[in-house]
KEPAFI-429437 format. One line per field, with one value per residue (C-alpha): residue number from 0; x, y, z. Coordinates in Angstrom, 2 decimals, decimal comma. Layout:
% residues N
num	NUM:...
c1	X:...
c2	Y:...
c3	Z:...
END
This chain:
% residues 86
num	0:1:2:3:4:5:6:7:8:9:10:11:12:13:14:15:16:17:18:19:20:21:22:23:24:25:26:27:28:29:30:31:32:33:34:35:36:37:38:39:40:41:42:43:44:45:46:47:48:49:50:51:52:53:54:55:56:57:58:59:60:61:62:63:64:65:66:67:68:69:70:71:72:73:74:75:76:77:78:79:80:81:82:83:84:85
c1	12,06:11,63:10,46:9,00:11,48:9,68:10,86:14,53:16,54:20,02:22,38:26,04:27,59:29,25:31,93:28,88:27,65:30,50:29,31:26,05:27,84:30,14:27,28:25,20:28,30:29,05:25,51:25,38:28,81:27,80:24,20:24,97:28,55:28,37:27,77:30,79:33,47:34,68:33,92:37,60:37,54:34,30:35,86:38,96:36,82:34,43:37,31:38,93:35,70:36,86:39,47:37,60:40,44:40,04:36,24:37,00:39,58:37,18:34,21:36,39:38,02:35,59:32,05:30,48:26,70:24,26:20,85:18,60:15,20:13,45:16,73:18,49:21,33:20,35:22,98:26,19:28,47:31,63:33,31:36,96:39,04:35,89:36,06:36,40:33,36:34,70
c2	39,80:41,69:45,38:47,65:49,75:52,88:52,46:52,59:55,74:56,66:58,45:59,08:56,35:57,11:55,12:54,05:51,97:49,82:46,87:46,68:47,01:44,23:42,06:42,88:42,19:38,94:37,67:38,80:37,12:33,86:33,79:34,78:33,74:29,92:29,00:30,92:30,64:27,70:27,64:28,40:31,39:32,76:32,23:34,22:37,02:37,08:37,15:40,10:41,99:41,76:44,58:47,57:49,96:49,39:50,16:53,29:54,64:53,99:55,69:58,71:58,99:58,06:59,20:56,41:55,95:53,21:52,14:51,75:50,15:50,23:51,11:48,07:48,63:46,67:48,16:50,12:51,74:54,05:56,19:56,70:59,33:60,58:57,91:54,46:52,54:50,47
c3	-144,62:-147,86:-147,34:-149,84:-151,76:-150,68:-147,10:-148,07:-147,14:-148,41:-146,00:-145,52:-143,38:-140,12:-138,01:-135,71:-138,73:-139,14:-136,93:-138,96:-142,34:-141,43:-140,49:-143,68:-146,04:-144,21:-144,70:-148,40:-149,09:-147,44:-149,08:-152,68:-153,31:-152,54:-156,16:-157,51:-154,81:-152,59:-148,78:-148,13:-150,51:-148,91:-145,34:-146,39:-147,83:-144,60:-142,19:-144,01:-143,10:-139,22:-140,02:-138,31:-138,88:-142,58:-142,21:-140,18:-142,81:-145,74:-143,98:-143,02:-146,41:-149,02:-150,01:-148,24:-148,20:-146,83:-147,60:-144,54:-144,24:-140,82:-138,95:-140,65:-143,04:-146,33:-148,70:-148,98:-151,47:-151,46:-154,08:-153,66:-155,20:-157,00:-159,59:-158,11:-156,90:-153,93
END
């Protein structure tokens, strides 16, 4: 379902967001990358998302934000070392 942009809030991510961030990223990869990557490549990429410790490290060490619409994470971004958009 598409929501109006005015409902989207940006906030700092927390460790408690990891499950939802992984879900959203997995869905995004599976729905938008099928024309550019093989199913095998997509599966490897999606399976790498299961590394919760890597997500925890990023959330705790990077400037990590999420976009939230009606309590659902609909986007994310992080800045590492002040100049690398991860």
